[in-house]
N, CA, C and O atoms as a printed pandas DataFrame, in Angstrom:
     atom_number atom_name residue_name chain_id  residue_number  x_coord  y_coord  z_coord
0              1         N          UNK        A               1   -0.960  -17.207   29.960
1              2        CA          UNK        A               1   -1.970  -18.088   30.626
2              3         C          UNK        A               1   -3.033  -18.612   29.576
3              4         O          UNK        A               1   -3.577  -17.836   28.791
4              5         N          UNK        A               2   -3.291  -19.922   29.600
5              6        CA          UNK        A               2   -4.354  -20.332   28.812
6              7         C          UNK        A               2   -5.567  -20.657   29.375
7              8         O          UNK        A               2   -5.657  -20.933   30.571
8              9         N          UNK        A               3   -6.559  -20.650   28.585
9             10        CA          UNK        A               3   -7.846  -21.024   29.188
10            11         C          UNK        A               3   -8.542  -21.968   28.293
11            12         O          UNK        A               3   -8.334  -21.873   27.083
12            13         N          UNK        A               4   -9.311  -22.829   28.728
13            14        CA          UNK        A               4  -10.061  -23.752   27.839
14            15         C          UNK        A               4  -11.416  -23.197   27.499
15            16         O          UNK        A               4  -12.147  -22.626   28.308
16            17         N          UNK        A               5  -11.679  -23.405   26.279
17            18        CA          UNK        A               5  -13.042  -23.062   25.570
18            19         C          UNK        A               5  -13.695  -24.337   25.326
19            20         O          UNK        A               5  -13.237  -25.018   24.409
20            21         N          UNK        A               6  -14.730  -24.799   26.017
21            22        CA          UNK        A               6  -15.293  -26.021   25.886
22            23         C          UNK        A               6  -16.792  -26.073   25.516
23            24         O          UNK        A               6  -17.537  -25.229   26.013
24            25         N          UNK        A               7  -17.203  -26.861   24.810
25            26        CA          UNK        A               7  -18.516  -27.209   24.495
26            27         C          UNK        A               7  -18.833  -28.649   24.214
27            28         O          UNK        A               7  -18.371  -29.128   23.178
28            29         N          UNK        A               8  -19.507  -29.343   24.946
29            30        CA          UNK        A               8  -19.504  -30.833   24.619
30            31         C          UNK        A               8  -18.322  -31.435   24.885
31            32         O          UNK        A               8  -17.609  -31.111   25.835
32            33         N          UNK        A               9  -18.014  -32.474   23.944
33            34        CA          UNK        A               9  -16.662  -33.124   24.127
34            35         C          UNK        A               9  -15.587  -32.455   23.453
35            36         O          UNK        A               9  -14.472  -32.965   23.568
36            37         N          UNK        A              10  -15.707  -31.422   22.779
37            38        CA          UNK        A              10  -14.591  -30.681   22.159
38            39         C          UNK        A              10  -14.171  -29.677   22.991
39            40         O          UNK        A              10  -15.014  -29.103   23.681
40            41         N          UNK        A              11  -12.762  -29.294   23.062
41            42        CA          UNK        A              11  -12.283  -28.138   23.753
42            43         C          UNK        A              11  -11.114  -27.659   23.038
43            44         O          UNK        A              11  -10.447  -28.454   22.376
44            45         N          UNK        A              12  -10.784  -26.346   23.118
45            46        CA          UNK        A              12   -9.438  -25.838   22.760
46            47         C          UNK        A              12   -9.003  -24.820   23.726
47            48         O          UNK        A              12   -9.813  -24.149   24.365
48            49         N          UNK        A              13   -7.716  -24.700   23.839
49            50        CA          UNK        A              13   -7.066  -23.659   24.572
50            51         C          UNK        A              13   -6.721  -22.450   23.982
51            52         O          UNK        A              13   -5.962  -22.428   23.012
52            53         N          UNK        A              14   -7.205  -21.423   24.471
53            54        CA          UNK        A              14   -6.901  -20.013   23.866
54            55         C          UNK        A              14   -6.048  -19.141   24.733
55            56         O          UNK        A              14   -6.118  -19.409   25.932
56            57         N          UNK        A              15   -5.342  -18.262   24.427
57            58        CA          UNK        A              15   -4.819  -17.291   25.316
58            59         C          UNK        A              15   -5.625  -16.468   26.115
59            60         O          UNK        A              15   -6.604  -15.941   25.587
60            61         N          UNK        A              16   -5.337  -16.234   27.501
61            62        CA          UNK        A              16   -6.366  -15.652   28.410
62            63         C          UNK        A              16   -6.775  -14.308   27.809
63            64         O          UNK        A              16   -7.919  -13.899   28.008
64            65         N          UNK        A              17   -5.904  -13.599   27.084
65            66        CA          UNK        A              17   -6.405  -12.251   26.620
66            67         C          UNK        A              17   -7.414  -12.309   25.402
67            68         O          UNK        A              17   -7.937  -11.279   24.977
68            69         N          UNK        A              18   -7.654  -13.500   24.882
69            70        CA          UNK        A              18   -8.593  -13.673   23.795
70            71         C          UNK        A              18   -9.933  -13.972   24.414
71            72         O          UNK        A              18  -10.088  -14.913   25.194
72            73         N          UNK        A              19  -10.874  -13.173   24.061
73            74        CA          UNK        A              19  -12.242  -13.494   24.722
74            75         C          UNK        A              19  -12.896  -14.690   23.670
75            76         O          UNK        A              19  -12.755  -14.821   22.454
76            77         N          UNK        A              20  -13.612  -15.442   24.590
77            78        CA          UNK        A              20  -14.368  -16.571   23.938
78            79         C          UNK        A              20  -15.034  -16.194   22.685
79            80         O          UNK        A              20  -14.797  -16.883   21.693
80            81         N          UNK        A              21  -15.871  -15.148   22.588
81            82        CA          UNK        A              21  -16.625  -14.829   21.497
82            83         C          UNK        A              21  -15.860  -14.437   20.267
83            84         O          UNK        A              21  -16.269  -14.663   19.128
84            85         N          UNK        A              22  -14.651  -13.797   20.570
85            86        CA          UNK        A              22  -13.706  -13.573   19.437
86            87         C          UNK        A              22  -13.037  -14.848   18.776
87            88         O          UNK        A              22  -12.926  -15.007   17.560
88            89         N          UNK        A              23  -12.607  -15.735   19.754
89            90        CA          UNK        A              23  -11.980  -17.014   19.331
90            91         C          UNK        A              23  -13.082  -17.819   18.421
91            92         O          UNK        A              23  -12.828  -18.380   17.355
92            93         N          UNK        A              24  -14.418  -17.755   19.097
93            94        CA          UNK        A              24  -15.370  -18.539   18.222
94            95         C          UNK        A              24  -15.601  -17.853   16.827
95            96         O          UNK        A              24  -15.870  -18.517   15.827
96            97         N          UNK        A              25  -15.485  -16.542   16.819
97            98        CA          UNK        A              25  -15.776  -15.890   15.650
98            99         C          UNK        A              25  -14.672  -16.306   14.555
99           100         O          UNK        A              25  -14.972  -16.763   13.452
100          101         N          UNK        A              26  -13.472  -16.108   14.962
101          102        CA          UNK        A              26  -12.374  -16.425   14.129
102          103         C          UNK        A              26  -12.391  -17.901   13.673
103          104         O          UNK        A              26  -12.080  -18.145   12.507
104          105         N          UNK        A              27  -12.699  -18.802   14.428
105          106        CA          UNK        A              27  -12.655  -20.193   14.284
106          107         C          UNK        A              27  -13.815  -20.346   13.179
107          108         O          UNK        A              27  -13.563  -21.021   12.181
108          109         N          UNK        A              28  -15.055  -19.752   13.320
109          110        CA          UNK        A              28  -16.160  -19.891   12.469
110          111         C          UNK        A              28  -15.876  -19.404   11.135
111          112         O          UNK        A              28  -16.306  -20.003   10.149
112          113         N          UNK        A              29  -15.110  -18.251   11.036
113          114        CA          UNK        A              29  -14.741  -17.692    9.871
114          115         C          UNK        A              29  -13.679  -18.636    8.939
115          116         O          UNK        A              29  -13.744  -18.778    7.718
116          117         N          UNK        A              30  -12.929  -19.092    9.635
117          118        CA          UNK        A              30  -11.889  -19.939    9.077
118          119         C          UNK        A              30  -12.429  -21.283    8.638
119          120         O          UNK        A              30  -11.999  -21.797    7.605
120          121         N          UNK        A              31  -13.317  -21.850    9.350
121          122        CA          UNK        A              31  -13.828  -23.194    9.095
122          123         C          UNK        A              31  -14.939  -22.945    7.913
123          124         O          UNK        A              31  -15.204  -23.886    7.164
124          125         N          UNK        A              32  -15.528  -21.795    7.760
125          126        CA          UNK        A              32  -16.471  -21.416    6.626
126          127         C          UNK        A              32  -15.494  -21.235    5.397
127          128         O          UNK        A              32  -15.797  -21.780    4.336
128          129         N          UNK        A              33  -14.288  -20.462    5.500
129          130        CA          UNK        A              33  -13.523  -20.270    4.488
130          131         C          UNK        A              33  -12.973  -21.577    3.917
131          132         O          UNK        A              33  -12.737  -21.647    2.711
132          133         N          UNK        A              34  -12.770  -22.563    4.688
133          134        CA          UNK        A              34  -12.166  -23.833    4.218
134          135         C          UNK        A              34  -13.119  -24.839    3.880
135          136         O          UNK        A              34  -12.742  -25.965    3.555
136          137         N          UNK        A              35  -14.562  -24.461    3.939
137          138        CA          UNK        A              35  -15.528  -25.272    3.481
138          139         C          UNK        A              35  -15.907  -26.476    4.336
139          140         O          UNK        A              35  -16.506  -27.460    3.903
140          141         N          UNK        A              36  -15.499  -26.303    5.590
141          142        CA          UNK        A              36  -15.659  -27.167    6.710
142          143         C          UNK        A              36  -16.906  -27.035    7.409
143          144         O          UNK        A              36  -17.336  -27.944    8.119
144          145         N          UNK        A              37  -17.633  -25.713    7.204
145          146        CA          UNK        A              37  -18.842  -25.359    8.053
146          147         C          UNK        A              37  -19.561  -24.509    6.876
147          148         O          UNK        A              37  -18.965  -23.763    6.099
148          149         N          UNK        A              38  -20.964  -24.763    6.891
149          150        CA          UNK        A              38  -21.871  -23.981    6.125
150          151         C          UNK        A              38  -22.017  -22.524    6.603
151          152         O          UNK        A              38  -21.680  -22.284    7.763
152          153         N          UNK        A              39  -22.447  -21.607    5.890
153          154        CA          UNK        A              39  -22.538  -20.148    6.241
154          155         C          UNK        A              39  -23.423  -20.130    7.445
155          156         O          UNK        A              39  -23.119  -19.521    8.471
156          157         N          UNK        A              40  -24.640  -20.886    7.279
157          158        CA          UNK        A              40  -25.603  -20.670    8.500
158          159         C          UNK        A              40  -25.009  -21.259    9.718
159          160         O          UNK        A              40  -25.105  -20.635   10.775
160          161         N          UNK        A              41  -24.402  -22.404    9.674
161          162        CA          UNK        A              41  -23.732  -22.982   10.843
162          163         C          UNK        A              41  -22.630  -22.154   11.453
163          164         O          UNK        A              41  -22.454  -22.078   12.669
164          165         N          UNK        A              42  -21.921  -21.556   10.578
165          166        CA          UNK        A              42  -20.788  -20.699   11.042
166          167         C          UNK        A              42  -21.283  -19.504   11.708
167          168         O          UNK        A              42  -20.808  -19.183   12.797
168          169         N          UNK        A              43  -22.266  -18.765   11.104
169          170        CA          UNK        A              43  -22.989  -17.533   11.763
170          171         C          UNK        A              43  -23.510  -18.045   13.041
171          172         O          UNK        A              43  -23.293  -17.351   14.034
172          173         N          UNK        A              44  -24.205  -19.221   13.188
173          174        CA          UNK        A              44  -24.848  -19.716   14.367
174          175         C          UNK        A              44  -23.799  -19.888   15.466
175          176         O          UNK        A              44  -23.970  -19.409   16.587
176          177         N          UNK        A              45  -22.611  -20.644   15.091
177          178        CA          UNK        A              45  -21.559  -20.991   16.065
178          179         C          UNK        A              45  -20.975  -19.701   16.629
179          180         O          UNK        A              45  -20.678  -19.642   17.823
180          181         N          UNK        A              46  -20.784  -18.561   15.725
181          182        CA          UNK        A              46  -20.109  -17.419   16.101
182          183         C          UNK        A              46  -21.085  -16.491   16.929
183          184         O          UNK        A              46  -20.655  -15.525   17.561
184          185         N          UNK        A              47  -22.415  -16.834   16.892
185          186        CA          UNK        A              47  -23.381  -15.860   17.525
186          187         C          UNK        A              47  -24.051  -14.902   16.848
187          188         O          UNK        A              47  -24.681  -14.029   17.446
188          189         N          UNK        A              48  -23.980  -14.972   15.471
189          190        CA          UNK        A              48  -24.320  -13.786   14.700
190          191         C          UNK        A              48  -25.481  -14.353   13.669
191          192         O          UNK        A              48  -25.565  -15.527   13.309
192          193         N          UNK        A              49  -26.298  -13.350   13.295
193          194        CA          UNK        A              49  -27.236  -13.677   12.065
194          195         C          UNK        A              49  -26.378  -13.995   10.910
195          196         O          UNK        A              49  -25.165  -13.782   10.919
196          197         N          UNK        A              50  -27.066  -14.548    9.835
197          198        CA          UNK        A              50  -26.236  -14.940    8.727
198          199         C          UNK        A              50  -25.873  -13.362    8.003
199          200         O          UNK        A              50  -24.793  -13.117    7.467
200          201         N          UNK        A              51  -26.858  -12.511    8.102
201          202        CA          UNK        A              51  -26.399  -11.262    7.321
202          203         C          UNK        A              51  -25.282  -10.487    8.047
203          204         O          UNK        A              51  -24.332  -10.019    7.419
204          205         N          UNK        A              52  -25.420  -10.350    9.459
205          206        CA          UNK        A              52  -24.181   -9.858   10.151
206          207         C          UNK        A              52  -23.027  -10.598    9.904
207          208         O          UNK        A              52  -22.001   -9.938    9.741
208          209         N          UNK        A              53  -22.938  -11.970    9.827
209          210        CA          UNK        A              53  -21.922  -12.783    9.605
210          211         C          UNK        A              53  -21.243  -12.556    8.173
211          212         O          UNK        A              53  -20.024  -12.607    8.012
212          213         N          UNK        A              54  -22.042  -12.334    7.284
213          214        CA          UNK        A              54  -21.628  -11.959    5.795
214          215         C          UNK        A              54  -20.858  -10.790    5.949
215          216         O          UNK        A              54  -19.735  -10.655    5.463
216          217         N          UNK        A              55  -21.547   -9.804    6.730
217          218        CA          UNK        A              55  -20.678   -8.296    6.673
218          219         C          UNK        A              55  -19.396   -8.410    7.341
219          220         O          UNK        A              55  -18.491   -7.662    6.969
220          221         N          UNK        A              56  -19.171   -9.331    8.377
221          222        CA          UNK        A              56  -18.056   -9.560    9.082
222          223         C          UNK        A              56  -17.052  -10.176    8.204
223          224         O          UNK        A              56  -15.893   -9.769    8.132
224          225         N          UNK        A              57  -17.573  -11.273    7.467
225          226        CA          UNK        A              57  -16.707  -11.947    6.414
226          227         C          UNK        A              57  -16.167  -10.852    5.381
227          228         O          UNK        A              57  -14.993  -10.923    5.018
228          229         N          UNK        A              58  -16.954   -9.902    4.931
229          230        CA          UNK        A              58  -16.568   -9.012    4.035
230          231         C          UNK        A              58  -15.408   -7.999    4.624
231          232         O          UNK        A              58  -14.410   -7.648    3.995
232          233         N          UNK        A              59  -15.749   -7.612    5.944
233          234        CA          UNK        A              59  -14.652   -6.667    6.419
234          235         C          UNK        A              59  -13.284   -7.527    6.780
235          236         O          UNK        A              59  -12.264   -6.895    7.053
236          237         N          UNK        A              60  -13.274   -8.835    6.780
237          238        CA          UNK        A              60  -12.122   -9.559    7.020
238          239         C          UNK        A              60  -11.679  -10.304    5.600
239          240         O          UNK        A              60  -10.819  -11.182    5.548
240          241         N          UNK        A              61  -12.342   -9.851    4.579
241          242        CA          UNK        A              61  -11.887  -10.189    3.151
242          243         C          UNK        A              61  -12.006  -11.803    3.018
243          244         O          UNK        A              61  -11.228  -12.454    2.321
244          245         N          UNK        A              62  -12.911  -12.292    3.655
245          246        CA          UNK        A              62  -13.149  -13.728    3.458
246          247         C          UNK        A              62  -14.314  -13.742    2.434
247          248         O          UNK        A              62  -15.389  -13.176    2.636
248          249         N          UNK        A              63  -14.012  -14.419    1.352
249          250        CA          UNK        A              63  -14.845  -14.643    0.168
250          251         C          UNK        A              63  -16.203  -15.306    0.634
251          252         O          UNK        A              63  -16.161  -16.371    1.250
252          253         N          UNK        A              64  -17.421  -14.683    0.344
253          254        CA          UNK        A              64  -18.595  -15.297    0.646
254          255         C          UNK        A              64  -18.950  -16.641   -0.356
255          256         O          UNK        A              64  -19.484  -17.679    0.036
256          257         N          UNK        A              65  -18.563  -16.380   -1.575
257          258        CA          UNK        A              65  -18.771  -17.406   -2.644
258          259         C          UNK        A              65  -17.318  -18.057   -2.869
259          260         O          UNK        A              65  -16.336  -17.319   -2.953
260          261         N          UNK        A              66  -17.210  -19.325   -2.957
261          262        CA          UNK        A              66  -16.022  -19.834   -3.050
262          263         C          UNK        A              66  -15.879  -20.608   -4.348
263          264         O          UNK        A              66  -15.868  -21.838   -4.390
264          265         N          UNK        A              67  -15.770  -19.802   -5.417
265          266        CA          UNK        A              67  -15.768  -20.366   -6.761
266          267         C          UNK        A              67  -14.515  -19.946   -7.391
267          268         O          UNK        A              67  -14.062  -18.801   -7.395
268          269         N          UNK        A              68  -14.004  -20.988   -7.921
269          270        CA          UNK        A              68  -12.687  -20.908   -8.564
270          271         C          UNK        A              68  -13.141  -20.298   -9.949
271          272         O          UNK        A              68  -14.200  -20.539  -10.528
272          273         N          UNK        A              69  -12.150  -19.478  -10.353
273          274        CA          UNK        A              69  -12.336  -18.633  -11.728
274          275         C          UNK        A              69  -12.954  -19.463  -12.834
275          276         O          UNK        A              69  -14.025  -19.212  -13.387
276          277         N          UNK        A              70  -12.104  -20.540  -13.104
277          278        CA          UNK        A              70  -12.546  -21.503  -14.277
278          279         C          UNK        A              70  -14.052  -22.140  -14.153
279          280         O          UNK        A              70  -14.769  -22.369  -15.127
280          281         N          UNK        A              71  -14.393  -22.376  -12.846
281          282        CA          UNK        A              71  -15.694  -22.786  -12.602
282          283         C          UNK        A              71  -16.767  -21.786  -12.854
283          284         O          UNK        A              71  -17.830  -22.114  -13.381
284          285         N          UNK        A              72  -16.480  -20.495  -12.460
285          286        CA          UNK        A              72  -17.346  -19.475  -12.671
286          287         C          UNK        A              72  -17.612  -19.270  -14.097
287          288         O          UNK        A              72  -18.757  -19.133  -14.528
288          289         N          UNK        A              73  -16.534  -19.248  -14.852
289          290        CA          UNK        A              73  -16.521  -19.070  -16.374
290          291         C          UNK        A              73  -17.360  -20.089  -16.989
291          292         O          UNK        A              73  -18.250  -19.765  -17.775
292          293         N          UNK        A              74  -17.125  -21.334  -16.672
293          294        CA          UNK        A              74  -17.862  -22.398  -17.175
294          295         C          UNK        A              74  -19.342  -22.357  -16.938
295          296         O          UNK        A              74  -20.167  -22.724  -17.775
296          297         N          UNK        A              75  -19.637  -21.878  -15.726
297          298        CA          UNK        A              75  -21.020  -21.726  -15.355
298          299         C          UNK        A              75  -21.734  -20.612  -16.193
299          300         O          UNK        A              75  -22.873  -20.752  -16.638
300          301         N          UNK        A              76  -20.984  -19.523  -16.365
301          302        CA          UNK        A              76  -21.287  -18.482  -17.053
302          303         C          UNK        A              76  -21.687  -18.823  -18.506
303          304         O          UNK        A              76  -22.745  -18.468  -19.025
304          305         N          UNK        A              77  -20.695  -19.572  -19.120
305          306        CA          UNK        A              77  -20.916  -20.110  -20.519
306          307         C          UNK        A              77  -22.124  -21.129  -20.720
307          308         O          UNK        A              77  -22.696  -21.244  -21.804
308          309         N          UNK        A              78  -22.412  -21.752  -19.751
309          310        CA          UNK        A              78  -23.428  -22.747  -19.619
310          311         C          UNK        A              78  -24.671  -22.311  -19.372
311          312         O          UNK        A              78  -25.646  -23.028  -19.596
312          313         N          UNK        A              79  -24.775  -21.064  -18.873
313          314        CA          UNK        A              79  -26.042  -20.387  -18.309
314          315         C          UNK        A              79  -27.066  -20.308  -19.518
315          316         O          UNK        A              79  -26.652  -20.094  -20.657
316          317         N          UNK        A              80  -28.219  -20.461  -19.285
317          318        CA          UNK        A              80  -29.323  -20.200  -20.290
318          319         C          UNK        A              80  -29.600  -18.710  -20.365
319          320         O          UNK        A              80  -30.063  -18.139  -19.378
320          321         N          UNK        A              81  -29.355  -18.094  -21.414
321          322        CA          UNK        A              81  -29.471  -16.529  -21.464
322          323         C          UNK        A              81  -31.106  -16.260  -21.175
323          324         O          UNK        A              81  -31.469  -15.129  -20.850
324          325         N          UNK        A              82  -31.918  -17.183  -21.289
325          326        CA          UNK        A              82  -33.465  -16.726  -21.102
326          327         C          UNK        A              82  -33.662  -16.776  -19.591
327          328         O          UNK        A              82  -34.715  -16.305  -19.161
328          329         N          UNK        A              83  -32.797  -17.277  -18.747
329          330        CA          UNK        A              83  -33.182  -17.352  -17.337
330          331         C          UNK        A              83  -32.135  -16.372  -16.503
331          332         O          UNK        A              83  -32.053  -16.492  -15.281
332          333         N          UNK        A              84  -31.452  -15.536  -17.116
333          334        CA          UNK        A              84  -30.535  -14.654  -16.483
334          335         C          UNK        A              84  -31.294  -13.281  -16.237
335          336         O          UNK        A              84  -30.711  -12.341  -15.695
């Protein structure tokens, strides 16, 4: 059996055995991971503080920083050693 999870004009159907807070958490994590939602907005949507949401992301192995290895290396090489 499906049930609607609605807020405003948007709604999605989730299996009855999935609690609304659980569905919102996983949706927020995925949208954050894809870069479609900021950390603060994702935490707020899921109903957690930013700190708690970061801990949850870590438990689910969702990276907090979305840096490609080459971008990170370039930033390190370009960093001013006097400001590190």
